[in-house]
Backbone as a chain_set.jsonl record, in Angstrom:
{"seq": "MSLIDTYQLATGGQNLRDTYTLASNGILIRVDIDDLPPVYDTGIGGGIIPGQECPPKEDIKKITRKKITVTAIVGGIEYKESIIVEDMPNLSIKDIDVNVVETDVKPKITISITK", "coords": {"N": [[62.907, -13.453, 110.42], [60.628, -12.943, 108.28], [57.888, -14.259, 106.36], [57.308, -14.278, 102.78], [54.352, -12.555, 101.423], [52.905, -13.929, 98.807], [50.605, -12.76, 97.538], [50.432, -10.199, 98.067], [52.904, -9.52, 96.868], [52.251, -9.88, 94.323], [50.247, -8.009, 93.701], [50.592, -5.64, 94.823], [51.815, -3.135, 93.719], [49.637, -2.106, 92.016], [48.183, 0.338, 92.043], [50.108, 2.427, 91.339], [51.887, 4.374, 89.331], [54.202, 3.659, 88.172], [54.522, 0.406, 87.873], [55.551, -2.825, 89.242], [54.962, -6.055, 89.082], [54.582, -9.43, 90.065], [54.011, -12.191, 88.101], [52.112, -15.058, 88.307], [53.148, -17.249, 87.315], [55.953, -16.808, 87.824], [57.208, -14.834, 86.295], [58.634, -11.76, 86.166], [57.029, -8.699, 85.647], [56.528, -5.462, 84.187], [54.433, -2.744, 83.757], [53.813, 0.201, 82.028], [52.187, 3.108, 81.761], [52.06, 5.602, 79.561], [51.136, 8.859, 78.428], [50.237, 10.221, 75.294], [50.698, 12.602, 72.865], [47.627, 14.302, 71.855], [45.242, 13.584, 69.005], [43.779, 15.204, 66.286], [40.978, 14.581, 64.654], [39.615, 15.757, 61.635], [37.891, 14.819, 59.774], [38.498, 15.001, 57.318], [40.314, 13.517, 54.975], [43.035, 12.256, 52.8], [44.233, 14.078, 49.99], [44.208, 17.543, 49.17], [41.372, 19.126, 47.995], [40.197, 21.585, 45.531], [38.158, 24.117, 46.976], [37.391, 22.815, 49.11], [36.957, 23.14, 52.525], [38.328, 23.581, 55.789], [36.683, 21.89, 58.515], [34.28, 23.444, 60.827], [35.408, 24.497, 64.153], [34.121, 23.293, 66.083], [33.417, 20.909, 65.078], [35.589, 19.346, 64.962], [37.126, 16.565, 66.145], [38.825, 15.693, 69.142], [41.115, 13.248, 69.88], [42.211, 11.181, 72.516], [45.287, 9.604, 73.366], [47.063, 6.734, 74.695], [50.179, 4.944, 75.524], [50.836, 1.572, 76.137], [52.952, -0.14, 77.589], [54.672, -3.041, 78.137], [57.132, -4.735, 79.967], [58.542, -7.766, 80.208], [60.675, -9.945, 82.461], [62.468, -12.423, 81.646], [64.561, -14.895, 82.632], [66.448, -13.401, 83.419], [66.731, -11.518, 80.927], [65.229, -8.734, 79.248], [62.441, -8.374, 77.774], [60.156, -6.634, 75.744], [56.855, -5.12, 75.059], [54.592, -3.269, 73.061], [51.53, -1.117, 72.887], [49.331, 1.196, 71.403], [46.383, 2.885, 72.858], [43.635, 4.199, 71.915], [41.076, 7.035, 72.612], [40.415, 6.268, 75.549], [40.651, 7.933, 78.113], [40.915, 7.677, 80.92], [42.276, 5.512, 81.467], [43.503, 2.839, 83.456], [45.655, 0.741, 85.357], [44.109, -1.318, 86.123], [42.517, -1.954, 84.052], [43.887, -3.146, 82.251], [45.035, -6.357, 80.676], [47.49, -8.702, 80.992], [49.446, -11.38, 79.538], [51.966, -13.686, 79.341], [53.586, -15.888, 77.683], [56.034, -18.431, 77.876], [58.329, -19.338, 75.409], [60.596, -21.08, 73.427], [62.347, -19.475, 72.105], [61.717, -16.648, 72.281], [59.682, -15.121, 74.76], [55.899, -14.582, 74.353], [54.308, -11.83, 74.67], [50.974, -10.46, 75.602], [48.984, -8.157, 75.438], [45.755, -6.924, 76.401], [42.962, -5.015, 76.546], [40.551, -4.886, 79.129], [38.213, -3.504, 79.553]], "CA": [[62.832, -13.437, 109.129], [59.168, -13.132, 107.897], [57.417, -14.82, 105.155], [56.751, -12.99, 101.886], [52.949, -12.814, 101.151], [52.765, -13.53, 97.332], [49.487, -12.202, 97.08], [50.749, -8.776, 98.269], [53.838, -9.173, 95.959], [51.79, -9.879, 92.892], [49.233, -6.939, 93.375], [51.076, -4.51, 95.534], [51.995, -1.797, 92.998], [48.663, -1.784, 90.966], [47.689, 1.503, 91.999], [51.035, 3.315, 91.089], [52.138, 4.758, 88.032], [55.009, 2.641, 87.422], [54.197, -0.823, 88.761], [56.219, -3.967, 89.01], [54.18, -7.391, 89.592], [55.111, -10.767, 89.931], [52.858, -12.984, 87.768], [51.765, -16.323, 88.98], [54.154, -18.293, 86.795], [57.11, -16.369, 88.218], [57.763, -13.91, 85.481], [58.674, -10.414, 86.769], [56.418, -7.903, 84.738], [56.409, -4.133, 84.604], [53.709, -2.142, 83.024], [54.14, 1.426, 81.864], [50.984, 3.656, 80.845], [52.323, 7.013, 79.014], [50.26, 9.697, 77.704], [50.909, 10.65, 73.961], [49.914, 13.973, 72.353], [46.367, 13.955, 71.172], [45.216, 13.582, 67.563], [42.545, 15.852, 66.046], [40.466, 14.111, 63.698], [38.881, 16.735, 61.064], [36.945, 14.188, 59.206], [39.065, 15.185, 55.971], [41.477, 12.68, 54.393], [43.498, 12.421, 51.525], [44.839, 15.234, 49.519], [43.616, 18.832, 49.189], [40.602, 19.499, 46.915], [39.77, 23.059, 45.445], [36.645, 24.094, 47.303], [37.365, 22.144, 50.45], [37.238, 23.923, 53.551], [38.336, 22.953, 57.178], [35.324, 21.984, 59.149], [34.454, 24.479, 61.875], [36.27, 23.931, 65.2], [33.224, 22.336, 67.075], [33.303, 19.479, 64.494], [37.029, 18.628, 65.206], [37.276, 15.768, 67.351], [40.096, 15.424, 69.784], [41.383, 11.895, 70.302], [43.203, 10.934, 73.346], [46.035, 8.363, 73.057], [47.929, 6.303, 75.665], [50.857, 3.895, 75.15], [50.854, 0.821, 76.933], [54.397, -0.958, 77.356], [54.916, -4.174, 79.206], [58.388, -5.382, 80.065], [58.652, -8.916, 81.074], [61.928, -10.211, 82.546], [62.564, -13.898, 81.692], [65.923, -15.447, 82.639], [67.487, -12.083, 83.435], [66.554, -10.701, 79.753], [64.041, -7.936, 79.527], [61.509, -8.425, 76.541], [59.283, -5.648, 75.513], [55.608, -5.124, 73.875], [53.868, -1.923, 73.343], [50.348, -0.872, 72.309], [48.8, 2.408, 71.859], [45.136, 2.816, 73.169], [42.82, 5.634, 71.692], [39.863, 7.466, 73.16], [40.51, 5.992, 76.86], [41.393, 8.845, 78.868], [40.943, 7.155, 82.426], [42.792, 4.092, 81.398], [44.475, 2.585, 84.699], [46.346, -0.671, 85.305], [43.014, -2.239, 86.303], [41.956, -2.072, 82.807], [44.767, -4.137, 81.25], [45.281, -7.715, 81.116], [48.708, -9.094, 80.509], [49.657, -12.647, 79.322], [53.282, -14.114, 78.943], [53.722, -17.325, 77.394], [57.377, -18.833, 77.375], [58.595, -20.261, 74.186], [62.127, -21.477, 73.234], [63.139, -18.458, 71.426], [61.245, -15.511, 72.915], [58.449, -15.088, 75.264], [55.169, -14.02, 73.71], [53.755, -10.998, 75.549], [49.832, -10.441, 74.951], [48.187, -7.226, 76.033], [44.593, -6.577, 76.079], [42.002, -4.081, 77.443], [39.495, -5.528, 79.7], [37.178, -2.339, 79.734]], "C": [[61.311, -13.899, 109.039], [59.006, -13.574, 106.524], [56.92, -13.802, 104.154], [55.295, -13.469, 101.425], [52.965, -12.649, 99.701], [51.726, -12.905, 96.687], [49.828, -10.389, 96.877], [51.842, -8.281, 97.114], [53.19, -8.973, 94.663], [50.819, -8.662, 92.57], [49.647, -5.58, 94.125], [51.178, -3.07, 94.849], [50.961, -1.541, 92.039], [48.08, -0.37, 91.062], [48.846, 2.776, 91.655], [51.118, 3.446, 89.931], [53.035, 3.736, 87.258], [55.243, 1.545, 88.236], [55.057, -1.972, 88.108], [55.216, -4.956, 89.647], [54.924, -8.662, 89.293], [54.101, -11.626, 89.253], [52.989, -14.329, 88.271], [52.802, -17.542, 88.617], [55.626, -17.62, 87.153], [58.007, -15.435, 87.258], [57.652, -12.534, 86.127], [58.053, -9.473, 85.408], [56.398, -6.327, 85.338], [55.467, -3.482, 83.272], [53.588, -0.52, 83.169], [52.901, 1.882, 81.243], [51.572, 5.274, 80.758], [51.362, 7.75, 78.327], [50.984, 10.058, 76.398], [49.948, 12.007, 73.603], [48.664, 13.369, 71.671], [46.458, 13.951, 69.639], [43.954, 14.253, 67.459], [42.206, 15.221, 64.814], [39.149, 15.231, 63.161], [37.715, 15.966, 60.058], [37.203, 14.384, 57.618], [40.185, 14.347, 55.822], [41.742, 12.844, 53.053], [44.158, 14.082, 51.274], [43.781, 16.665, 49.526], [42.778, 19.004, 47.78], [40.189, 20.884, 46.875], [38.363, 23.133, 46.163], [36.518, 23.581, 48.672], [37.792, 22.749, 51.354], [37.647, 23.009, 54.894], [37.033, 22.857, 57.843], [35.597, 22.833, 60.392], [35.048, 23.806, 63.317], [35.327, 23.009, 66.037], [33.02, 20.911, 66.245], [34.517, 18.801, 64.547], [36.942, 17.933, 66.382], [38.66, 15.36, 68.008], [40.202, 13.87, 70.22], [42.432, 11.68, 71.089], [44.028, 9.664, 73.064], [46.759, 8.251, 74.36], [48.81, 5.241, 75.041], [51.086, 3.174, 76.197], [52.293, -0.074, 76.536], [54.558, -1.978, 78.582], [56.567, -4.726, 78.817], [58.322, -6.5, 81.036], [60.365, -9.436, 81.0], [61.857, -11.658, 82.634], [64.059, -14.355, 81.561], [66.864, -14.332, 82.681], [67.346, -11.149, 82.169], [65.226, -9.953, 79.803], [63.36, -8.169, 77.928], [60.354, -7.475, 76.545], [58.034, -5.73, 74.474], [54.844, -3.887, 74.191], [52.461, -1.867, 72.41], [49.757, 0.555, 72.531], [47.138, 2.161, 71.586], [44.466, 4.337, 72.541], [41.441, 5.706, 72.41], [39.344, 6.486, 74.735], [41.21, 6.747, 77.85], [41.68, 8.354, 80.266], [41.591, 5.84, 82.401], [43.934, 3.922, 82.687], [44.973, 1.068, 84.456], [45.118, -1.727, 85.483], [42.116, -2.796, 85.037], [42.606, -2.791, 81.939], [44.882, -5.416, 81.849], [46.446, -8.091, 80.25], [49.018, -10.666, 80.576], [50.948, -12.79, 78.818], [53.263, -15.436, 78.809], [55.151, -17.612, 77.096], [57.599, -19.447, 76.272], [60.199, -20.575, 74.255], [62.954, -20.321, 72.852], [62.899, -17.011, 72.256], [59.976, -15.437, 73.55], [57.652, -14.392, 74.479], [54.379, -13.245, 74.707], [52.127, -10.603, 74.862], [49.409, -9.417, 75.882], [46.884, -6.984, 75.742], [43.814, -5.72, 76.954], [40.766, -4.925, 77.835], [38.307, -4.733, 79.615], [36.426, -2.219, 78.285]], "O": [[60.844, -14.916, 109.551], [59.825, -13.329, 105.638], [56.309, -12.771, 104.437], [55.096, -14.638, 101.094], [53.024, -11.518, 99.219], [51.787, -12.527, 95.517], [49.576, -9.625, 95.945], [51.838, -7.183, 96.558], [53.501, -8.025, 93.943], [50.59, -8.324, 91.408], [48.995, -4.549, 93.962], [50.707, -2.047, 95.347], [51.264, -0.747, 91.148], [47.477, 0.049, 90.074], [48.489, 3.953, 91.707], [50.45, 2.677, 89.24], [52.814, 3.166, 86.19], [56.022, 1.595, 89.188], [55.268, -2.121, 86.904], [54.676, -4.646, 90.709], [55.74, -8.82, 88.385], [53.136, -11.828, 89.99], [54.099, -14.68, 88.671], [53.164, -18.471, 89.339], [56.532, -18.162, 86.519], [59.223, -15.29, 87.382], [56.569, -12.203, 86.61], [58.578, -9.561, 84.298], [56.293, -6.004, 86.521], [55.724, -3.679, 82.085], [53.311, -0.001, 84.251], [52.455, 1.244, 80.29], [51.534, 6.036, 81.724], [50.693, 7.101, 77.523], [52.208, 10.188, 76.391], [48.814, 12.283, 73.995], [48.611, 12.286, 71.089], [47.495, 14.241, 69.042], [43.07, 14.053, 68.292], [43.025, 15.255, 63.896], [38.137, 15.528, 63.796], [36.74, 16.6, 59.655], [36.38, 14.041, 56.77], [41.089, 14.502, 56.643], [40.998, 13.394, 52.241], [44.443, 14.946, 52.103], [42.621, 16.593, 49.932], [43.327, 19.022, 46.678], [39.847, 21.453, 47.912], [37.511, 22.273, 45.94], [35.551, 23.92, 49.355], [38.981, 23.063, 51.314], [37.288, 21.834, 54.981], [36.267, 23.811, 57.706], [36.697, 22.979, 60.924], [35.08, 22.581, 63.435], [35.792, 22.033, 66.625], [32.503, 19.933, 66.784], [34.527, 17.629, 64.172], [36.732, 18.456, 67.477], [39.501, 14.733, 67.364], [39.307, 13.378, 70.908], [43.562, 11.888, 70.648], [43.459, 8.705, 72.542], [47.066, 9.218, 75.057], [48.345, 4.61, 74.092], [51.49, 3.722, 77.222], [52.579, -0.537, 75.431], [54.558, -1.664, 79.772], [57.026, -5.02, 77.713], [58.131, -6.405, 82.248], [61.11, -9.396, 80.021], [61.261, -12.175, 83.578], [64.688, -14.203, 80.514], [67.927, -14.326, 82.061], [67.811, -10.015, 82.284], [64.232, -10.458, 80.325], [64.128, -8.059, 76.972], [59.558, -7.602, 77.474], [58.104, -6.241, 73.357], [54.516, -3.527, 75.322], [52.358, -2.503, 71.361], [49.69, 1.047, 73.657], [46.632, 1.566, 70.634], [44.947, 5.434, 72.828], [40.787, 4.717, 72.741], [38.19, 6.116, 74.955], [42.23, 6.324, 78.395], [42.765, 8.676, 80.751], [41.418, 5.083, 83.356], [44.925, 4.629, 82.87], [44.674, 0.383, 83.478], [45.194, -2.86, 85.008], [41.308, -3.724, 85.015], [42.065, -3.126, 80.885], [44.859, -5.676, 83.052], [46.471, -7.883, 79.037], [48.842, -11.22, 81.661], [51.225, -12.087, 77.846], [52.943, -16.157, 79.753], [55.594, -17.082, 76.077], [56.81, -20.384, 76.141], [60.873, -20.231, 75.226], [64.119, -20.2, 73.229], [63.827, -16.393, 72.779], [59.035, -15.722, 72.808], [58.202, -13.54, 73.781], [53.78, -13.876, 75.578], [52.073, -10.458, 73.641], [49.432, -9.683, 77.084], [46.759, -6.769, 74.536], [44.072, -5.749, 78.158], [40.087, -5.547, 77.018], [37.261, -5.382, 79.605], [35.545, -1.376, 78.114]]}, "num_chains": 1, "name": "protein.A"}
């Protein structure tokens, strides 16, 4: 029987799309990065005003969006937290920092972007 290398266990799946890692405090964490449909910013907000036209196509900005979902398994129960990130088309697991703090009621999951 071989020993388990905890460093490999904690960082082994970082280059995959569907990653599971074991945090240093023993909480199993899953990070999913999903593409969402883009949003188009025309620069026009609110209602329609007579005489106001849509801007030319070259002035319409395409905003890419990704949804980051973190699933933490604490005591056999899954807890999820999600955020939506805009204008980061090359977002990867290396750009995400996850912190899980156990509390009496429900763990607090904090997701932040390091880039």
